[in-house]
Every structure is written in C-alpha cells, then in structure tokens.
C-alpha positions as CSV (number, residue, x, y, z in Angstrom):
1,X,118.9,-112.0,-132.6
2,X,118.3,-115.1,-134.5
3,X,114.9,-116.4,-134.0
4,X,113.5,-119.7,-134.7
5,X,110.5,-121.5,-134.9
6,X,111.1,-125.2,-134.6
7,X,108.3,-128.7,-135.0
8,X,109.0,-131.9,-133.9
9,X,109.6,-133.4,-137.6
10,X,112.7,-130.7,-137.1
11,X,114.1,-130.6,-133.6
12,X,117.5,-131.9,-132.5
13,X,118.2,-133.4,-129.2
14,X,120.6,-130.0,-128.1
15,X,117.7,-128.2,-128.8
16,X,115.7,-131.0,-126.7
17,X,118.1,-130.5,-123.6
18,X,117.9,-126.8,-124.4
19,X,114.2,-127.2,-123.2
20,X,114.9,-129.5,-120.8
21,X,117.7,-127.0,-119.4
22,X,115.4,-123.9,-119.6
23,X,112.4,-126.1,-118.1
24,X,114.1,-128.6,-115.4
25,X,110.2,-129.3,-113.1
26,X,108.8,-129.1,-116.6
27,X,106.6,-126.4,-118.0
28,X,102.8,-125.8,-117.6
29,X,100.6,-124.2,-120.1
30,X,100.8,-120.9,-118.6
31,X,104.5,-120.7,-119.9
32,X,102.6,-121.3,-123.8
33,X,102.7,-118.4,-125.8
34,X,99.2,-118.7,-128.1
35,X,100.2,-117.7,-132.2
36,X,97.5,-117.0,-134.5
37,X,98.5,-117.3,-137.6
38,X,97.6,-115.0,-141.4
39,X,95.4,-118.1,-142.4
40,X,93.3,-118.2,-139.3
41,X,95.1,-121.3,-137.8
42,X,96.6,-120.8,-134.3
43,X,99.6,-122.9,-132.0
44,X,100.9,-122.7,-128.6
45,X,104.9,-122.3,-128.6
46,X,107.3,-122.2,-126.1
47,X,109.7,-119.3,-126.1
48,X,114.0,-120.4,-125.0
49,X,116.8,-118.1,-125.2
50,X,120.2,-119.6,-126.2
51,X,123.3,-117.3,-127.1
52,X,122.1,-115.2,-130.0
53,X,119.5,-117.1,-130.7
54,X,115.7,-117.2,-129.0
55,X,113.7,-120.2,-130.4
56,X,110.3,-120.6,-130.3
57,X,108.9,-124.4,-130.7
58,X,106.1,-125.5,-131.4
59,X,104.2,-127.8,-128.6
60,X,101.8,-130.3,-129.3
61,X,101.7,-134.0,-128.3
62,X,104.0,-135.6,-129.9
63,X,106.6,-132.3,-129.0
64,X,105.3,-133.6,-125.6
65,X,106.4,-137.2,-125.8
66,X,110.2,-135.8,-127.3
67,X,110.7,-133.5,-124.8
68,X,109.0,-137.0,-122.3
69,X,111.8,-139.0,-123.7
70,X,114.8,-137.5,-123.3
71,X,114.5,-136.2,-119.5
72,X,113.5,-139.3,-118.6
73,X,110.8,-137.4,-116.6
74,X,107.1,-137.9,-116.8
75,X,106.2,-134.2,-118.1
76,X,102.8,-135.7,-117.2
77,X,100.9,-135.5,-120.0
78,X,97.8,-135.4,-118.1
79,X,98.3,-132.2,-116.6
80,X,97.7,-131.1,-119.9
81,X,95.4,-133.2,-121.0
82,X,92.7,-132.3,-117.9
83,X,93.6,-128.7,-118.9
84,X,90.9,-126.7,-120.4
85,X,93.5,-125.0,-122.9
86,X,95.1,-128.7,-124.3
87,X,93.7,-128.3,-127.6
88,X,97.0,-128.3,-129.3
89,X,95.6,-128.7,-132.6
90,X,95.6,-126.0,-135.4
91,X,91.2,-126.0,-134.9
92,X,91.6,-124.1,-131.3
93,X,89.7,-120.7,-131.7
94,X,91.0,-118.7,-128.4
95,X,89.1,-114.4,-128.6
C-alpha cells in the first residue's frame, strides 16, 4: 500500500473530496492521530484510505478552512477551538 502525507499547501480538490466522503458529518479531535517527528515537533493527522493508497492529511487551521470551503458545510472550527487539544502548531508537547 502506498502511503502519502499531504498538507494544506499540496492538497488537491480530489483529496479534499476523499476527506469529505470519509467524514460526511465532519471529524472530531478523537479522529486525529498525534505524531511526534524525530526533530521533536509534532502534528495531528487524519488517515483516509482510498484504493491502494493511505493518505495522512496534516490537520491545521488552514486545512480545516479548506475542508469547510470544499463542503459548503461548517466543520465547526469552534468545536476544535473549544477543545483542550486544539493546539495544531509544532510547539505542542504531549506525553
């Protein structure tokens, strides 16, 4: 299986459609996977499998806004902002 990591700067409309197809009602913090990179920085990602490819979409506020625009639905960014785990920047530390 091919594995691809995508972020907001390189995502295509087709890949955005994969996310909205997999999560038609939106996704929650619990759906995101926390990753710590070797350099100590961290990010949250959303896995979506399509055919023989597993995508890991880096989720940050820009990605959430792009998904919101793609769906014409409100992915309710306030839900993420109200969460204790909203920190999407690389300064996040989780034990």
